C-alpha positions as CSV (number, residue, x, y, z in Angstrom):
1,X,15.3,-9.9,6.5
2,X,12.2,-8.2,5.4
3,X,9.2,-10.0,6.0
4,X,5.9,-9.2,4.0
5,X,3.4,-7.9,5.8
6,X,0.6,-10.0,7.0
7,X,-3.1,-8.7,7.0
8,X,-4.7,-8.2,10.4
9,X,-8.2,-8.6,9.1
10,X,-10.2,-12.1,7.5
11,X,-12.0,-11.6,3.6
12,X,-15.3,-12.0,6.3
13,X,-14.4,-9.1,8.1
14,X,-13.8,-7.0,5.1
15,X,-17.1,-8.2,3.8
16,X,-19.4,-7.4,6.5
17,X,-17.6,-3.4,6.8
18,X,-18.5,-2.7,3.6
19,X,-21.9,-4.1,3.1
20,X,-22.2,-2.9,7.2
21,X,-21.6,0.3,5.1
22,X,-23.2,0.1,2.2
23,X,-26.4,-0.9,3.9
24,X,-26.2,2.1,6.9
25,X,-25.4,4.4,3.9
26,X,-28.3,3.2,1.4
27,X,-30.2,3.2,4.7
28,X,-30.0,6.9,5.2
29,X,-30.2,7.7,1.9
30,X,-34.0,6.6,1.8
31,X,-35.0,7.9,4.7
32,X,-33.8,11.7,3.7
33,X,-35.2,10.3,0.3
34,X,-39.1,9.9,2.1
35,X,-38.5,12.5,4.3
36,X,-41.8,14.6,4.6
37,X,-40.1,17.5,4.1
38,X,-39.2,20.8,1.9
39,X,-36.9,19.5,-1.1
40,X,-33.9,22.2,0.0
41,X,-34.3,20.5,3.4
42,X,-33.9,17.1,1.9
43,X,-31.2,18.7,-0.3
44,X,-29.0,20.1,2.7
45,X,-29.3,16.5,4.6
46,X,-28.1,14.6,1.8
47,X,-25.1,16.8,1.4
48,X,-24.5,16.5,5.2
49,X,-24.2,12.7,4.5
50,X,-22.2,13.0,1.7
51,X,-20.1,15.2,3.6
52,X,-20.2,12.9,6.4
53,X,-19.1,9.7,3.6
54,X,-16.1,11.7,2.7
55,X,-14.8,12.6,6.1
56,X,-14.9,9.0,6.8
57,X,-12.8,7.9,4.0
58,X,-10.6,10.9,4.5
59,X,-10.0,10.1,8.6
60,X,-10.0,6.3,7.8
61,X,-6.9,7.4,4.9
62,X,-5.0,9.2,8.0
63,X,-5.4,6.8,10.4
64,X,-4.3,3.8,8.0
65,X,-1.0,6.2,6.8
66,X,-0.3,7.1,10.3
67,X,-0.1,3.5,10.9
68,X,2.2,2.2,8.2
69,X,4.1,5.1,9.2
70,X,4.8,3.7,12.5
71,X,5.5,0.6,11.4
72,X,7.8,1.6,9.3
73,X,9.8,3.4,12.2
74,X,9.6,0.4,14.0
75,X,11.0,-1.2,11.7
76,X,13.5,0.5,10.0
77,X,14.8,1.0,14.2
78,X,14.5,-2.7,14.2
79,X,16.8,-3.0,11.6
80,X,19.4,-0.5,12.7
81,X,19.9,-2.7,15.9
82,X,20.3,-5.8,14.1
83,X,23.0,-4.3,12.0
84,X,24.6,-2.8,15.5
85,X,24.6,-5.7,17.7
86,X,25.9,-8.3,14.8
87,X,29.1,-5.4,14.4
88,X,29.4,-5.6,17.5
89,X,32.4,-7.9,18.9
90,X,32.5,-8.5,22.5
91,X,35.7,-9.4,22.8
92,X,37.4,-6.6,20.5
93,X,39.5,-4.6,22.6
94,X,39.9,-0.8,21.9
95,X,43.3,1.2,21.5
96,X,45.4,-2.0,21.8
């Protein structure tokens, strides 16, 4: 009754996402490091980059949790429906 959850992503997609994230963060970090501005401006931009990265992780976790909750509710509702259907006897007459 409880089938294991199947992954919707392939290993190649996972690697591509990780590499893309690492490359974009590294490129932006290098751009900030070599930007010809004062150190306080560079520090402000680096802090903005760090805040964006942490916010991205938080958002992805919230989206994942919401999706998992929706799947769990759907599975519970399906289990209830299956139980009602197995217990239902269409030939049973009430009160007789």
